[in-house]
C-alpha positions as CSV (number, residue, x, y, z in Angstrom):
1,M,-4.8,-69.1,87.1
2,T,-4.3,-71.0,83.9
3,I,-3.9,-69.2,80.8
4,T,-5.0,-70.9,77.6
5,T,-4.5,-70.0,74.1
6,T,-8.1,-68.7,73.7
7,D,-7.4,-66.2,76.4
8,V,-4.8,-64.4,74.3
9,Q,-6.3,-62.2,71.7
10,T,-4.7,-60.6,68.7
11,P,-4.8,-56.7,68.8
12,P,-7.4,-55.4,66.3
13,N,-4.8,-53.2,64.5
14,A,-2.1,-55.9,64.2
15,S,-1.4,-57.1,60.8
16,S,-0.5,-60.7,59.9
17,T,1.5,-59.6,56.9
18,P,5.3,-59.9,57.5
19,A,7.0,-56.5,57.6
20,K,9.2,-57.3,54.6
21,N,6.1,-58.0,52.5
22,R,4.3,-54.8,53.3
23,A,4.0,-52.3,50.4
24,G,5.4,-49.3,52.5
25,D,8.5,-51.3,53.6
26,R,9.2,-52.5,50.0
27,N,8.9,-49.0,48.7
28,F,11.2,-47.6,51.4
29,S,13.7,-50.3,50.8
30,W,13.8,-49.6,47.0
31,A,14.0,-45.8,47.7
32,T,17.0,-46.3,50.0
33,R,18.8,-48.5,47.4
34,G,18.0,-46.0,44.7
35,A,19.6,-43.2,46.9
36,G,22.7,-45.4,47.5
37,M,23.0,-46.2,43.9
38,L,22.6,-42.5,42.9
39,I,25.8,-41.7,44.8
40,L,27.7,-44.3,42.7
41,V,26.2,-43.0,39.5
42,V,27.2,-39.4,40.3
43,L,30.7,-40.4,41.4
44,A,31.1,-42.5,38.2
45,G,29.8,-39.5,36.2
46,V,32.2,-37.1,37.6
47,A,35.1,-39.5,37.1
48,A,34.2,-40.1,33.5
49,F,33.9,-36.4,32.8
50,L,37.3,-35.6,34.3
51,L,39.0,-38.5,32.5
52,L,37.5,-37.6,29.1
53,E,38.3,-33.9,29.4
54,S,41.8,-34.7,30.6
55,L,42.8,-36.9,27.7
56,P,44.0,-34.0,25.5
57,A,46.3,-32.7,28.1
58,L,47.6,-36.2,29.0
59,S,48.4,-37.0,25.4
60,A,49.5,-33.5,24.3
61,D,53.1,-32.6,23.3
62,P,55.0,-31.7,26.4
63,A,56.1,-28.4,24.9
64,D,52.4,-27.3,24.6
65,I,51.8,-27.7,28.4
66,E,52.6,-24.7,30.6
67,G,56.2,-24.9,31.6
68,G,57.2,-26.8,28.4
69,E,58.0,-30.1,30.3
70,G,54.7,-32.0,30.1
71,F,51.7,-32.4,32.3
72,F,53.3,-34.3,35.1
73,A,56.1,-31.8,35.5
74,Y,53.4,-29.1,35.6
75,V,51.1,-30.8,38.1
76,W,53.6,-32.3,40.7
77,P,54.5,-29.0,42.3
78,L,50.7,-28.4,42.8
79,V,50.4,-31.8,44.3
80,F,53.2,-31.1,46.7
81,G,51.6,-27.8,47.8
82,T,48.3,-29.5,48.2
83,L,49.6,-32.3,50.4
84,A,52.0,-30.0,52.4
85,A,49.2,-27.5,53.3
86,A,46.8,-30.3,54.2
87,L,49.4,-32.1,56.3
88,I,50.3,-28.8,58.2
89,A,46.6,-28.3,58.8
90,L,46.1,-31.8,60.3
91,I,49.2,-31.6,62.5
92,V,48.0,-28.4,63.9
93,A,44.3,-29.1,64.1
94,T,44.0,-32.7,65.3
95,P,45.6,-32.3,68.7
96,L,43.5,-29.1,69.3
97,A,40.4,-30.7,68.2
98,L,41.0,-33.7,70.5
99,G,41.6,-31.5,73.4
100,I,38.6,-29.4,72.8
101,A,36.4,-32.4,72.3
102,L,37.5,-34.0,75.5
103,F,37.1,-30.8,77.5
104,I,33.5,-30.3,76.2
105,S,32.5,-33.9,76.7
106,H,34.2,-34.8,80.0
107,Y,35.7,-31.8,81.9
108,A,33.6,-28.6,81.3
109,P,30.5,-27.9,83.3
110,R,27.2,-28.7,81.5
111,R,26.3,-25.0,80.8
112,L,29.8,-24.2,79.6
113,S,30.0,-27.2,77.4
114,Q,26.8,-26.4,75.7
115,G,27.8,-22.9,74.9
116,L,31.3,-23.8,73.8
117,G,29.8,-26.6,71.6
118,Y,27.6,-23.9,69.9
119,V,30.7,-21.7,69.4
120,V,32.7,-24.5,67.8
121,D,29.9,-25.4,65.5
122,L,29.5,-21.7,64.4
123,L,33.1,-21.7,63.2
124,A,32.1,-24.2,60.5
125,A,29.5,-21.7,59.2
126,I,32.1,-18.9,58.4
127,P,32.6,-18.6,54.7
128,S,36.0,-19.4,53.2
129,V,36.4,-15.8,51.9
130,V,36.3,-14.5,55.5
131,Y,39.0,-17.0,56.6
132,G,41.1,-15.8,53.6
133,L,40.7,-12.2,54.5
134,W,41.7,-13.0,58.1
135,G,44.6,-14.9,56.9
136,I,45.9,-12.3,54.6
137,Q,45.1,-9.2,56.6
138,W,46.0,-10.4,60.2
139,L,47.7,-13.8,60.3
140,A,50.2,-13.3,57.6
141,P,51.7,-10.0,59.0
142,N,51.9,-11.4,62.5
143,V,53.7,-14.6,61.6
144,R,56.5,-13.1,59.7
145,G,58.7,-13.0,62.7
146,A,58.2,-16.7,63.5
147,W,59.0,-17.7,59.9
148,Q,62.1,-15.6,60.0
149,W,63.2,-17.3,63.3
150,L,62.7,-20.7,61.6
151,A,64.8,-19.7,58.6
152,D,67.5,-18.3,60.8
153,H,67.7,-21.4,63.2
154,L,66.4,-24.3,61.2
155,G,67.5,-23.2,57.7
156,F,69.6,-26.3,57.3
157,V,66.3,-28.2,57.0
158,P,65.0,-27.9,53.4
159,L,61.5,-27.2,54.6
160,F,62.7,-24.1,56.4
161,T,65.3,-22.7,54.0
162,G,65.4,-19.0,53.8
163,P,65.0,-16.2,53.0
164,A,61.7,-15.9,54.9
165,S,58.8,-14.2,53.1
166,A,58.6,-10.5,53.9
167,T,54.8,-10.7,53.6
168,G,54.1,-13.8,55.5
169,R,52.1,-15.3,52.6
170,T,53.7,-18.7,52.7
171,L,52.5,-22.3,52.4
172,M,52.9,-22.6,56.2
173,T,50.5,-19.7,56.8
174,A,48.0,-21.3,54.3
175,G,48.3,-24.5,56.4
176,L,47.5,-22.5,59.6
177,V,44.4,-21.1,57.9
178,L,43.2,-24.5,56.8
179,A,43.8,-25.8,60.4
180,V,41.4,-23.2,61.8
181,M,38.9,-24.1,59.0
182,I,38.9,-27.9,59.7
183,L,39.1,-27.6,63.5
184,P,35.3,-27.4,64.0
185,I,34.7,-30.4,61.7
186,I,37.1,-32.6,63.6
187,T,36.0,-31.3,67.0
188,A,32.3,-31.7,66.4
189,I,32.6,-35.4,65.2
190,A,35.0,-36.3,68.0
191,R,32.8,-34.7,70.7
192,E,29.8,-36.6,69.6
193,V,31.7,-39.8,69.4
194,F,33.2,-39.4,72.9
195,L,29.7,-38.6,74.3
196,Q,28.5,-42.0,73.1
197,T,31.0,-43.9,75.2
198,P,29.0,-46.4,77.4
199,A,28.6,-45.0,80.8
200,L,29.1,-48.4,82.4
201,H,32.6,-48.6,80.8
202,Q,33.5,-45.2,82.4
203,E,32.0,-46.0,85.7
204,A,33.7,-49.4,85.9
205,A,37.0,-47.8,85.2
206,L,36.4,-45.1,88.0
207,A,35.3,-47.8,90.4
208,L,38.5,-49.7,89.9
209,G,40.4,-46.7,91.1
210,A,41.3,-45.0,87.8
211,T,41.7,-41.2,87.7
212,R,39.6,-39.2,85.1
213,W,42.5,-39.2,82.7
214,E,43.1,-42.9,83.1
215,M,39.5,-43.5,82.6
216,I,39.5,-41.4,79.3
217,R,42.7,-43.2,78.1
218,M,41.2,-46.7,78.8
219,T,37.7,-46.3,77.7
220,V,36.8,-43.1,75.9
221,L,39.7,-42.9,73.5
222,P,39.6,-46.6,72.4
223,F,35.8,-46.3,71.8
224,G,36.0,-43.1,69.9
225,R,39.2,-43.9,67.8
226,P,37.2,-44.9,64.6
227,G,35.0,-41.8,64.9
228,L,38.1,-39.5,65.4
229,I,39.8,-41.1,62.4
230,S,36.7,-40.4,60.3
231,G,36.6,-36.8,61.6
232,V,40.2,-36.3,60.7
233,M,39.6,-37.7,57.2
234,L,36.6,-35.4,56.7
235,G,38.8,-32.5,57.7
236,L,41.6,-33.7,55.3
237,G,39.1,-33.7,52.5
238,R,38.1,-30.1,53.3
239,A,41.8,-29.1,53.4
240,L,42.7,-30.8,50.1
241,G,39.8,-29.2,48.3
242,E,39.8,-25.7,49.9
243,T,40.1,-23.0,47.1
244,M,39.4,-19.4,48.0
245,A,41.1,-19.1,51.4
246,V,44.3,-20.7,50.0
247,A,44.3,-18.7,46.8
248,M,43.9,-15.4,48.9
249,V,46.7,-16.3,51.3
250,L,49.4,-17.7,49.0
251,S,51.5,-15.5,46.7
252,T,52.6,-17.2,43.5
253,G,56.3,-17.3,42.8
254,G,57.2,-20.6,41.5
255,F,58.1,-23.9,43.2
256,T,60.1,-24.2,46.4
257,W,60.6,-26.9,49.0
258,S,60.6,-24.2,51.8
259,M,57.4,-23.7,53.8
260,V,58.5,-20.1,54.9
261,T,59.2,-18.5,51.5
262,S,56.8,-17.1,49.0
263,G,55.8,-19.4,46.2
264,N,53.9,-22.8,45.7
265,S,50.3,-23.3,45.2
266,T,47.6,-25.9,45.4
267,I,45.6,-27.7,42.8
268,A,42.3,-26.1,43.9
269,A,43.8,-22.6,44.1
270,E,45.4,-23.1,40.7
271,I,42.1,-24.1,39.1
272,A,40.2,-21.3,40.8
273,L,42.7,-18.6,39.7
274,D,43.3,-19.7,36.1
275,F,40.2,-21.5,34.9
276,P,38.1,-18.3,34.2
277,E,40.6,-17.1,31.7
278,S,41.7,-20.5,30.3
279,A,40.8,-21.8,26.9
280,G,41.7,-24.8,24.7
281,L,44.5,-27.1,26.0
282,K,45.0,-25.0,29.2
283,T,41.4,-25.8,30.2
284,N,42.1,-29.5,29.6
285,T,45.2,-29.2,31.7
286,L,43.4,-27.7,34.6
287,I,40.7,-30.4,34.4
288,A,43.5,-33.0,34.4
289,A,44.8,-31.4,37.5
290,G,41.3,-31.7,39.0
291,L,41.5,-35.4,38.1
292,V,44.7,-35.8,40.1
293,L,43.0,-34.1,43.1
294,F,40.0,-36.4,42.7
295,V,42.2,-39.5,42.7
296,I,44.2,-38.3,45.8
297,T,41.1,-37.5,47.7
298,L,39.5,-40.9,46.8
299,A,42.6,-42.7,47.8
300,V,42.8,-41.0,51.1
301,N,39.3,-41.8,51.9
302,M,39.6,-45.4,50.9
303,A,42.7,-45.7,53.1
304,A,40.8,-44.0,56.1
305,R,37.8,-46.4,55.6
306,R,40.2,-49.4,55.8
307,V,41.8,-48.1,59.0
308,V,38.4,-47.5,60.5
309,T,37.2,-50.9,59.6
310,R,40.2,-52.5,61.1
311,R,40.0,-50.5,64.3
312,Q,36.3,-51.3,65.1
313,A,37.1,-54.7,66.4
314,F,39.3,-53.1,69.2
315,S,37.2,-50.0,69.8
316,G,34.5,-51.5,72.0
317,A,31.9,-50.1,69.7
318,N,30.7,-53.5,68.7
């Protein structure tokens, strides 16, 4: 049977107008562009507000800043506390999140994996105040012995110099609370990324004689590395900006290099505790500290985006 061009008929509802020239597509394109530009506008507005309000503190006489040594002498202990608590949280949470995500995606039975996934997601819905109460009422009293052991046996390391806190309310305890808080974020993203690994890649590895762990190491982890890094960075952003839980757990007592003694604070906790009663130059100083936290978070996210972009070529995702 010969088919001529007259035998092929155009469907009655088909439009001859190219998709990019249709009014609906044009409107949707402009709407998405506007939404994307709105993010940049809001980000620029926040940065401009922080910078303008920070100028009085940055240009003030050092004697007028709390501590009497200038703004940077005031803020760098807070930067240390912020980065130290976030780093402790990442060191604890990342391996746990990776293991939980792999168990849910590749080891647990289907019914158990679904239920466990719901439980992990529910952890992200717990308010920060509840984590803070748990940290100050249960975790801090129960880790005093561990911090005392670190001070007794590893006291020669500046980070574990004693005397250990009698209350357990230390930067190390705050880091553990933050680790529990960011655990569901990293786990959820890693789990979804691992589930997207092409089945043909996994089946090919198993067909070549690889064990389940070897299959995961050769296919799942390389494929999910960019997503895992993104999840870790999101968790880091939560840890850097967490306020109430850290403010409730830490007990102020001045700066110290030790993670097991009382003292230290974070930028977010300092702002939350002092801003309601601040006025004048003190308010500008706290806003300037917020600007420093803004810059740190922006730099971390830019570095993470660069790492993810470089890793995509080797992940198998493309």
